[in-house]
VOMIVO-313433 format. One record per residue (C-alpha): residue in one letter; x, y, z. Coordinates in Angstrom, 1 decimal, decimal comma, padded with zeros to 4 digits. Layout:
r / x / y / z
A / X / Y / Z
...
//
This chain:
r / x / y / z
M / -140,4 / -013,3 / 011,8
G / -139,3 / -009,8 / 010,8
S / -140,4 / -008,2 / 014,1
C / -138,0 / -010,4 / 016,1
K / -134,7 / -008,9 / 017,2
Q / -131,3 / -010,5 / 017,6
E / -130,9 / -011,6 / 021,2
D / -127,8 / -009,3 / 021,8
R / -129,8 / -006,2 / 020,7
R / -133,0 / -006,8 / 022,6
D / -134,9 / -004,0 / 024,2
H / -136,4 / -004,6 / 027,6
D / -139,9 / -004,4 / 026,4
E / -142,9 / -005,7 / 028,4
F / -143,0 / -008,7 / 026,0
N / -140,1 / -009,7 / 023,7
C / -139,8 / -011,7 / 020,5
L / -136,2 / -012,6 / 020,2
F / -134,2 / -014,5 / 017,6
V / -131,2 / -016,4 / 019,0
P / -128,4 / -017,1 / 016,4
G / -127,0 / -020,0 / 018,4
P / -128,5 / -022,8 / 020,4
I / -130,9 / -022,1 / 023,3
I / -129,9 / -024,1 / 026,4
V / -132,6 / -024,6 / 029,1
G / -131,0 / -024,9 / 032,5
A / -128,0 / -023,3 / 034,2
G / -126,9 / -026,2 / 036,2
P / -123,6 / -028,1 / 035,6
S / -124,7 / -029,6 / 032,3
G / -126,0 / -026,4 / 030,9
L / -122,8 / -024,6 / 031,8
A / -120,6 / -027,4 / 030,4
V / -122,5 / -027,3 / 027,1
A / -122,2 / -023,6 / 026,8
A / -118,5 / -023,7 / 027,5
C / -117,9 / -026,5 / 025,0
L / -119,9 / -024,7 / 022,3
Q / -117,9 / -021,5 / 023,0
Q / -114,6 / -023,4 / 022,4
H / -115,8 / -024,2 / 018,9
G / -116,9 / -020,6 / 018,2
V / -120,6 / -021,2 / 018,8
S / -122,5 / -018,7 / 020,9
S / -125,5 / -019,9 / 023,0
L / -128,2 / -018,5 / 025,3
I / -129,0 / -020,2 / 028,6
L / -132,5 / -019,7 / 030,0
E / -132,7 / -020,4 / 033,8
R / -135,9 / -020,2 / 035,8
S / -134,3 / -019,3 / 039,1
D / -132,1 / -016,3 / 040,0
C / -128,8 / -018,1 / 040,1
I / -126,7 / -020,8 / 038,5
A / -126,9 / -024,4 / 039,9
S / -130,1 / -023,5 / 041,8
L / -130,6 / -027,1 / 042,9
W / -127,3 / -027,0 / 044,7
Q / -127,7 / -023,5 / 046,0
Q / -131,3 / -023,5 / 047,1
R / -132,5 / -027,1 / 047,5
T / -129,8 / -029,1 / 049,2
Y / -128,9 / -029,6 / 052,8
D / -125,9 / -028,0 / 054,5
R / -123,9 / -031,1 / 055,1
L / -124,0 / -032,3 / 051,5
K / -120,8 / -033,4 / 049,8
L / -120,2 / -034,9 / 046,4
H / -120,7 / -038,7 / 046,6
L / -118,1 / -039,2 / 043,9
P / -114,5 / -038,2 / 043,8
K / -114,0 / -034,7 / 042,3
Q / -112,3 / -036,0 / 039,1
F / -115,6 / -037,5 / 038,1
C / -117,6 / -034,4 / 038,8
Q / -115,5 / -031,6 / 037,4
L / -116,8 / -030,0 / 034,2
P / -114,9 / -030,1 / 030,9
L / -112,1 / -027,6 / 030,1
L / -111,6 / -026,5 / 033,7
N / -110,5 / -028,7 / 036,7
F / -111,4 / -028,3 / 040,3
P / -108,8 / -026,3 / 042,3
H / -106,0 / -028,6 / 043,4
Y / -106,6 / -027,8 / 047,1
F / -110,2 / -029,1 / 047,0
P / -110,7 / -032,3 / 049,0
K / -111,4 / -035,6 / 047,3
Y / -115,2 / -035,1 / 048,0
P / -115,9 / -031,4 / 047,7
T / -118,5 / -029,8 / 049,9
K / -121,7 / -028,2 / 048,7
R / -120,2 / -024,7 / 049,1
Q / -117,0 / -025,7 / 047,3
F / -118,9 / -027,2 / 044,4
V / -121,1 / -024,0 / 044,0
S / -118,0 / -021,9 / 044,2
Y / -116,4 / -023,9 / 041,4
M / -119,5 / -023,6 / 039,2
E / -119,6 / -019,8 / 039,7
S / -115,9 / -019,6 / 038,8
Y / -116,6 / -021,8 / 035,8
A / -119,3 / -019,4 / 034,5
K / -117,0 / -016,4 / 035,1
H / -114,0 / -018,1 / 033,4
F / -116,0 / -018,8 / 030,2
S / -118,1 / -015,5 / 030,4
I / -121,3 / -017,4 / 030,6
H / -124,2 / -015,1 / 031,4
P / -127,5 / -017,0 / 031,7
K / -130,8 / -015,1 / 031,5
F / -132,3 / -015,7 / 034,9
R / -135,9 / -015,8 / 036,0
Q / -136,9 / -017,2 / 032,6
S / -139,2 / -020,1 / 033,3
V / -139,8 / -022,1 / 030,1
L / -143,6 / -022,7 / 029,7
R / -143,5 / -024,3 / 026,3
A / -140,9 / -025,3 / 023,6
E / -142,2 / -026,4 / 020,2
F / -140,6 / -027,1 / 016,8
D / -142,0 / -025,6 / 013,6
A / -141,1 / -027,9 / 010,7
L / -142,0 / -025,2 / 008,2
T / -139,5 / -022,6 / 009,5
G / -137,1 / -025,1 / 010,9
L / -137,1 / -023,1 / 014,2
W / -137,8 / -023,8 / 017,8
T / -140,1 / -021,5 / 019,7
V / -139,3 / -021,3 / 023,4
Q / -141,9 / -019,5 / 025,4
T / -141,2 / -018,0 / 028,8
Q / -143,4 / -015,9 / 031,0
D / -142,5 / -012,7 / 029,2
S / -140,7 / -013,6 / 026,0
H / -140,6 / -015,8 / 022,9
F / -137,2 / -017,0 / 021,8
F / -136,5 / -018,5 / 018,4
S / -133,6 / -020,7 / 017,4
R / -132,7 / -023,6 / 015,1
W / -131,3 / -025,6 / 018,1
L / -132,7 / -026,4 / 021,5
I / -130,6 / -028,1 / 024,2
V / -132,4 / -029,3 / 027,3
A / -130,1 / -029,5 / 030,3
T / -132,6 / -029,4 / 033,2
G / -131,7 / -032,8 / 034,6
E / -133,8 / -035,3 / 036,5
N / -134,2 / -033,2 / 039,6
A / -136,4 / -030,3 / 038,5
E / -139,4 / -030,9 / 040,8
P / -139,8 / -032,6 / 044,2
V / -141,8 / -035,8 / 044,3
I / -144,6 / -035,4 / 046,9
P / -146,2 / -038,9 / 047,5
E / -149,8 / -039,3 / 048,5
I / -149,8 / -040,8 / 052,0
Q / -153,2 / -041,4 / 053,6
G / -153,9 / -039,0 / 056,4
I / -150,9 / -036,8 / 055,9
H / -153,1 / -033,7 / 055,9
R / -154,2 / -034,5 / 059,4
F / -150,7 / -034,4 / 060,9
R / -150,2 / -031,5 / 063,4
G / -146,5 / -031,1 / 063,0
P / -144,4 / -029,8 / 060,1
V / -144,2 / -031,8 / 056,9
L / -141,4 / -030,9 / 054,6
H / -139,5 / -032,2 / 051,5
T / -135,7 / -032,6 / 051,6
S / -135,6 / -029,8 / 049,0
V / -136,3 / -027,3 / 051,9
Y / -134,4 / -029,3 / 054,6
K / -131,1 / -027,6 / 055,7
S / -129,9 / -029,0 / 059,0
G / -130,8 / -031,4 / 061,7
S / -130,2 / -028,6 / 064,2
E / -133,8 / -027,5 / 063,6
F / -135,0 / -030,9 / 064,8
E / -132,9 / -031,4 / 068,0
K / -134,5 / -033,9 / 070,4
Q / -137,4 / -034,4 / 068,0
R / -138,9 / -037,7 / 066,9
V / -138,7 / -037,5 / 063,1
L / -140,3 / -039,7 / 060,5
V / -138,2 / -039,8 / 057,3
V / -140,0 / -041,2 / 054,3
G / -137,5 / -042,7 / 051,9
C / -134,2 / -044,5 / 052,1
G / -132,3 / -043,3 / 049,1
N / -129,1 / -041,2 / 049,4
S / -131,1 / -038,2 / 050,7
G / -133,1 / -040,3 / 053,2
M / -129,9 / -041,9 / 054,5
E / -128,0 / -038,6 / 054,8
V / -130,8 / -036,7 / 056,4
S / -131,3 / -039,5 / 058,9
L / -127,6 / -039,4 / 059,7
D / -127,7 / -035,6 / 060,0
L / -130,7 / -035,8 / 062,4
C / -128,9 / -038,5 / 064,4
R / -125,9 / -036,2 / 064,8
H / -128,1 / -033,4 / 066,1
N / -129,6 / -035,6 / 068,8
A / -132,9 / -036,2 / 067,0
S / -134,5 / -039,6 / 066,8
P / -135,0 / -040,5 / 063,1
H / -137,3 / -043,4 / 062,0
M / -136,7 / -044,1 / 058,3
I / -139,4 / -045,7 / 056,2
V / -138,1 / -048,3 / 053,7
R / -140,8 / -048,8 / 051,1
N / -138,8 / -050,6 / 048,5
S / -135,7 / -052,6 / 048,1
V / -132,4 / -050,7 / 048,0
H / -128,8 / -051,3 / 047,1
I / -126,3 / -049,9 / 049,7
L / -122,7 / -049,8 / 048,7
P / -119,6 / -048,5 / 050,6
R / -118,5 / -045,2 / 049,2
E / -115,0 / -046,7 / 049,0
M / -113,6 / -050,2 / 048,6
F / -109,9 / -050,8 / 049,6
G / -109,4 / -047,1 / 049,9
V / -110,5 / -046,4 / 046,4
S / -113,9 / -045,0 / 045,5
T / -116,5 / -047,6 / 044,6
F / -117,5 / -045,6 / 041,5
S / -113,8 / -045,6 / 040,3
I / -113,6 / -049,3 / 040,7
A / -116,9 / -049,9 / 038,9
M / -115,9 / -047,6 / 036,0
L / -112,6 / -049,5 / 035,6
L / -114,2 / -052,9 / 035,7
I / -116,9 / -052,0 / 033,2
K / -114,2 / -051,5 / 030,6
W / -113,2 / -055,1 / 030,8
L / -116,0 / -057,2 / 032,3
P / -119,7 / -057,7 / 031,5
L / -122,1 / -055,6 / 033,6
R / -123,4 / -058,5 / 035,6
L / -120,0 / -059,6 / 036,6
V / -119,2 / -056,1 / 037,8
D / -122,4 / -056,1 / 039,8
K / -121,5 / -059,4 / 041,4
F / -118,1 / -058,2 / 042,4
L / -119,5 / -055,0 / 043,9
L / -122,1 / -056,9 / 045,9
L / -119,6 / -059,4 / 047,1
V / -117,4 / -056,6 / 048,5
A / -120,4 / -054,8 / 049,9
N / -121,6 / -057,8 / 051,7
F / -118,1 / -058,4 / 053,1
T / -117,6 / -054,8 / 054,3
L / -121,2 / -053,8 / 055,3
G / -122,7 / -057,1 / 056,2
N / -126,1 / -058,5 / 055,2
T / -128,3 / -055,4 / 055,0
D / -131,4 / -057,6 / 054,7
K / -131,1 / -058,3 / 058,4
L / -131,4 / -054,5 / 059,0
G / -134,6 / -054,3 / 057,1
L / -132,8 / -053,0 / 053,9
R / -133,6 / -055,6 / 051,3
R / -131,5 / -055,6 / 048,1
P / -133,1 / -055,7 / 044,7
K / -132,6 / -058,9 / 042,6
T / -131,1 / -056,8 / 039,8
G / -127,5 / -055,6 / 040,4
P / -126,8 / -051,9 / 041,3
I / -125,4 / -050,8 / 038,0
E / -127,8 / -052,8 / 035,8
L / -130,6 / -051,3 / 037,9
K / -129,3 / -047,8 / 037,4
N / -129,1 / -048,2 / 033,7
A / -132,6 / -049,7 / 033,4
T / -134,5 / -047,5 / 035,8
G / -132,3 / -044,5 / 036,8
K / -132,5 / -045,7 / 040,4
T / -129,1 / -044,8 / 042,0
P / -127,6 / -047,1 / 044,7
V / -126,9 / -045,6 / 048,1
L / -123,3 / -044,8 / 048,8
D / -123,0 / -045,2 / 052,6
V / -121,3 / -042,2 / 054,4
G / -122,1 / -043,4 / 057,9
A / -125,8 / -044,0 / 058,2
L / -125,4 / -047,8 / 058,2
S / -123,4 / -047,8 / 061,4
Q / -126,0 / -045,7 / 063,1
I / -128,7 / -048,1 / 061,9
K / -126,7 / -051,0 / 063,3
A / -126,3 / -049,1 / 066,6
G / -130,1 / -048,6 / 066,8
K / -129,9 / -044,8 / 066,6
I / -131,6 / -044,7 / 063,2
K / -134,7 / -046,9 / 063,3
V / -135,8 / -048,7 / 060,1
V / -139,5 / -049,2 / 059,6
E / -141,1 / -051,2 / 056,9
G / -143,9 / -049,0 / 055,6
V / -146,5 / -046,5 / 056,7
K / -150,2 / -047,4 / 056,6
E / -151,5 / -043,9 / 057,4
I / -150,5 / -040,7 / 059,1
T / -152,4 / -039,7 / 062,2
K / -152,7 / -036,4 / 064,0
N / -149,7 / -037,1 / 066,2
G / -147,7 / -039,7 / 064,3
A / -148,1 / -042,7 / 062,1
K / -149,6 / -046,2 / 061,9
F / -147,3 / -048,8 / 060,2
V / -148,0 / -051,8 / 058,1
D / -146,8 / -054,1 / 060,9
G / -149,6 / -052,8 / 063,2
Q / -147,4 / -050,5 / 065,3
E / -148,3 / -046,9 / 066,0
R / -145,8 / -044,2 / 067,0
E / -145,8 / -040,5 / 067,7
F / -143,7 / -038,0 / 065,8
D / -142,9 / -034,4 / 066,0
S / -142,0 / -033,8 / 062,3
I / -142,2 / -035,6 / 058,9
I / -139,5 / -035,3 / 056,3
L / -140,2 / -036,5 / 052,7
A / -136,9 / -037,9 / 051,2
T / -138,9 / -039,0 / 048,2
G / -136,7 / -037,6 / 045,5
Y / -137,3 / -035,5 / 042,4
K / -138,6 / -035,8 / 038,8
S / -138,0 / -034,1 / 035,5
N / -140,5 / -031,5 / 034,4
V / -139,5 / -031,7 / 030,7
P / -142,6 / -033,6 / 029,5
T / -144,8 / -030,7 / 030,7
W / -143,2 / -028,1 / 028,4
L / -141,3 / -029,9 / 025,7
K / -143,7 / -030,5 / 022,9
I / -142,1 / -033,2 / 020,7
F / -143,6 / -032,9 / 017,3
E / -146,6 / -035,1 / 016,8
L / -145,9 / -037,2 / 019,9
S / -148,8 / -037,3 / 022,4
F / -148,5 / -037,8 / 026,1
S / -150,2 / -041,0 / 027,1
S / -150,3 / -042,8 / 030,4
Q / -147,0 / -044,3 / 029,3
G / -145,4 / -041,0 / 028,6
T / -143,7 / -040,3 / 025,2
D / -141,2 / -042,1 / 023,1
F / -138,5 / -040,5 / 025,1
F / -139,9 / -040,1 / 028,7
T / -141,9 / -042,0 / 031,2
Q / -144,8 / -040,2 / 032,9
D / -142,5 / -039,1 / 035,7
G / -140,0 / -037,6 / 033,4
M / -137,4 / -040,3 / 033,4
P / -135,8 / -041,2 / 030,0
K / -137,1 / -044,4 / 028,5
P / -134,4 / -045,6 / 026,1
A / -130,8 / -046,3 / 027,0
F / -128,5 / -043,4 / 026,5
P / -127,0 / -042,2 / 024,2
M / -129,7 / -042,5 / 021,5
V / -131,0 / -040,7 / 018,5
G / -134,7 / -040,4 / 018,0
R / -137,0 / -039,3 / 015,3
E / -136,8 / -035,8 / 013,7
R / -133,1 / -035,5 / 014,5
M / -133,6 / -035,5 / 018,3
D / -130,6 / -036,7 / 020,2
C / -130,5 / -037,8 / 023,9
M / -127,3 / -038,3 / 025,9
R / -126,2 / -038,6 / 029,5
W / -122,9 / -037,1 / 030,8
G / -120,7 / -040,0 / 031,7
S / -117,2 / -038,4 / 031,7
R / -115,4 / -035,2 / 030,9
E / -114,5 / -036,7 / 027,5
E / -118,1 / -037,5 / 026,6
A / -119,1 / -034,0 / 027,9
S / -116,8 / -032,3 / 025,3
L / -119,7 / -032,8 / 022,8
G / -117,5 / -033,8 / 019,9
H / -117,2 / -032,2 / 016,5
H / -120,4 / -033,7 / 015,2
R / -122,3 / -031,9 / 018,0
T / -120,6 / -028,6 / 017,7
H / -119,2 / -027,8 / 014,3
G / -122,4 / -028,9 / 012,6
I / -124,7 / -028,1 / 015,6
S / -126,7 / -031,2 / 014,8
P / -129,3 / -032,5 / 015,7
E / -131,8 / -029,8 / 016,3
T / -132,6 / -031,0 / 019,8
L / -130,1 / -032,3 / 022,4
L / -131,5 / -033,7 / 025,6
I / -128,9 / -033,8 / 028,4
N / -129,8 / -036,3 / 031,1
G / -128,0 / -034,4 / 033,9
G / -128,7 / -031,3 / 035,9
//
């Protein structure tokens, strides 16, 4: 390893072999920035590798214009630096990006951009991680994965979609409903993105038809003037999870009505229990449900196949559309490049991930070979704690958040 150079003395060679004295952090999203800041507060330097050309690339490059935080700002601010006091309760996309840029500047965090990690592998003999990008090899004792669950868009296989004459796009490239004014738009998916895109289309005089393929929990964003998330977090401290779910559903049915009658069937498992078990997030309604009730957003059960000019549905109906938007979510890409010791990738994934990149075990957890997995839950939990900073242990920290 003698030919490797300290990261802060690297030359810009065509190919570099670099030793990093502190942890390597993969991902310059909110979690990556938060980890770097917390480590810095304990005197630990780090290096962030980011595949795009900016911090928080998901927010800057792959979100629609009308996006706001679904949760109150106090639950979304990063550790050690609050949102500006003048930000609204639910900051906009631009405000959140501005906050993260200010955060990076405040803590002098300078990620290495355009560094796409191709492979990360641990060498038990040297006790070092080798992280390979397109033009460099980085070596460090510690690896922190902070790429989140939304690295790659999920593109479903739908029969006949290649025959469709109009545009087909994923919500990762959707910006505004103004581009679809007076169009008939088929929206595939009814999660938070599907609901918000349908609402945005509706407000720009388009005619959205939203495909609901699976059951879905819809909750009001606020209950009694307080955010639903705040209420849930408070109740979880004192009540069993199932009782909290029952309360949330009781209030949701009272305020929103029976969503089953609108073609939006609820899962049998409660919203929080389902989120913990599968990672599936409940929809927080920001106005789409009223448009569904008014008939301005059409709910359709499922698509059988796509035709040249539209779609055939499972109920036998056929309709014409001008555009198709895939609100089918994202997946993690970590299993494609993180080589976890002797673990092999099977049809079931690894000990830590399912095949689509979702974490298998409940968080937080510690796995074999000193691998640790955690999910940001609050600013206090995000402070990493002395056992994760002073000792910089374990060798691998997987952050389940982007």
